[in-house]
C-alpha positions as CSV (number, residue, x, y, z in Angstrom):
1,M,-102.3,42.3,92.4
2,R,-99.0,42.6,94.2
3,E,-97.8,39.7,96.3
4,S,-96.3,40.6,99.7
5,I,-92.7,39.6,100.3
6,S,-92.0,37.7,103.5
7,I,-88.6,37.9,105.2
8,D,-87.7,34.9,107.4
9,V,-85.7,35.9,110.5
10,R,-83.8,33.1,112.1
11,R,-83.4,34.6,115.6
12,S,-85.4,33.9,118.7
13,Q,-87.8,36.5,120.0
14,L,-85.6,37.2,123.0
15,G,-82.5,37.6,120.7
16,R,-84.4,40.1,118.5
17,A,-85.6,42.0,121.6
18,R,-82.2,42.4,123.0
19,G,-80.5,42.7,119.7
20,V,-77.5,40.6,120.8
21,G,-78.4,37.0,119.9
22,A,-76.3,34.3,121.5
23,G,-73.9,35.0,124.3
24,H,-71.1,32.8,122.8
25,S,-70.0,31.7,126.3
26,G,-71.6,28.3,126.6
27,V,-69.3,26.2,124.4
28,G,-66.5,26.1,126.9
29,H,-68.9,25.3,129.8
30,W,-70.6,22.6,127.7
31,R,-67.2,21.1,126.8
32,S,-66.1,21.1,130.4
33,E,-69.2,19.2,131.5
34,R,-68.7,16.6,128.9
35,I,-65.0,16.1,129.6
36,T,-65.6,15.7,133.4
37,S,-68.5,13.3,132.8
38,I,-66.3,11.2,130.5
39,A,-63.5,11.2,133.0
40,L,-65.8,10.2,135.8
41,V,-66.9,7.0,134.1
42,P,-63.6,5.0,134.5
43,L,-62.8,6.6,137.8
44,T,-66.2,5.7,139.3
45,L,-66.0,2.2,138.0
46,W,-62.5,1.8,139.5
47,F,-63.8,3.3,142.8
48,I,-66.8,0.9,142.9
49,Y,-64.5,-2.1,142.1
50,A,-62.0,-1.1,144.8
51,M,-64.7,-0.5,147.5
52,L,-66.3,-3.9,146.8
53,H,-63.0,-5.5,147.5
54,L,-62.6,-3.5,150.7
55,V,-66.0,-4.4,152.1
56,G,-65.6,-5.8,155.6
57,A,-61.8,-5.0,155.7
58,P,-60.5,-3.6,159.0
59,Q,-59.4,0.1,159.1
60,P,-55.7,-0.7,158.9
61,A,-56.2,-2.6,155.7
62,V,-58.2,0.3,154.2
63,A,-55.5,2.8,155.4
64,A,-52.8,0.6,153.8
65,W,-54.8,0.6,150.5
66,V,-55.2,4.3,150.6
67,S,-51.5,4.9,151.4
68,N,-50.6,3.3,148.0
69,P,-49.6,6.4,145.9
70,I,-51.6,5.2,142.9
71,N,-54.8,4.7,144.9
72,A,-54.4,8.0,146.8
73,T,-53.8,9.9,143.5
74,L,-56.8,8.3,141.8
75,L,-59.0,9.1,144.9
76,L,-57.9,12.7,144.8
77,V,-58.5,13.0,141.1
78,L,-61.9,11.4,141.5
79,I,-62.7,13.9,144.3
80,F,-61.5,16.9,142.2
81,I,-63.4,15.9,139.0
82,T,-66.6,15.0,140.9
83,F,-66.9,18.3,142.7
84,Q,-65.9,20.2,139.5
85,H,-68.6,18.4,137.6
86,M,-71.1,19.1,140.4
87,H,-70.3,22.8,140.4
88,L,-70.7,22.9,136.6
89,G,-74.1,21.2,136.8
90,L,-75.3,23.5,139.7
91,Q,-74.2,26.5,137.7
92,V,-76.3,25.5,134.7
93,I,-79.3,24.9,136.9
94,C,-78.9,28.4,138.5
95,E,-78.5,30.0,135.1
96,D,-81.5,28.2,133.6
97,Y,-84.0,28.5,136.4
98,V,-83.2,31.6,138.4
99,S,-84.4,34.8,136.7
100,N,-83.2,37.4,139.2
101,K,-79.6,38.3,138.2
102,W,-78.5,39.0,141.8
103,Q,-80.0,35.8,143.1
104,M,-78.5,33.8,140.3
105,T,-75.0,35.3,141.0
106,L,-75.3,34.6,144.7
107,M,-76.5,31.0,144.1
108,I,-73.6,30.4,141.7
109,L,-71.1,31.7,144.2
110,G,-72.7,29.6,146.9
111,A,-72.5,26.5,144.7
112,K,-68.8,27.2,143.9
113,A,-68.0,27.8,147.6
114,G,-69.9,24.7,148.7
115,S,-68.2,22.6,146.0
116,L,-64.8,23.9,147.0
117,V,-65.3,23.3,150.8
118,L,-66.7,19.8,150.3
119,G,-63.9,18.9,147.9
120,L,-61.2,20.2,150.3
121,L,-62.8,18.3,153.2
122,A,-62.8,15.1,151.1
123,S,-59.2,15.6,150.0
124,V,-58.0,16.3,153.5
125,A,-59.7,13.0,154.7
126,V,-57.9,11.1,151.9
127,L,-54.6,12.7,152.7
128,K,-55.0,12.2,156.4
129,L,-55.8,8.5,155.9
130,A,-53.0,8.0,153.4
131,L,-50.3,9.8,155.4
132,T,-51.0,8.2,158.9
């Protein structure tokens, strides 16, 4: 009797159905998420430490602290990286859980716009406090 030969295919069902396999676009996104999360660790610890020392301080003391160029720069970097990381995370959630292509695109654009607007508002608040 003749034995049947089995061929083992190492692609997912969806990859075989589409015939394209992986999209090859996730590595940069994954790397960006990891870099922003690593950068957020020391910045967040610095921010918590600074805020604990400013608890109960009057507004002029806080304004003087923010007007220090190092503190203002670190606050702006914290804001930028926080909202960039938030946008990357929301994009992954939209891509993973929204099946309709148009809805996913609109949700990603909305997340990007929301992140940009909130980041700009926070940056303006820091700059206004630092420059007055």
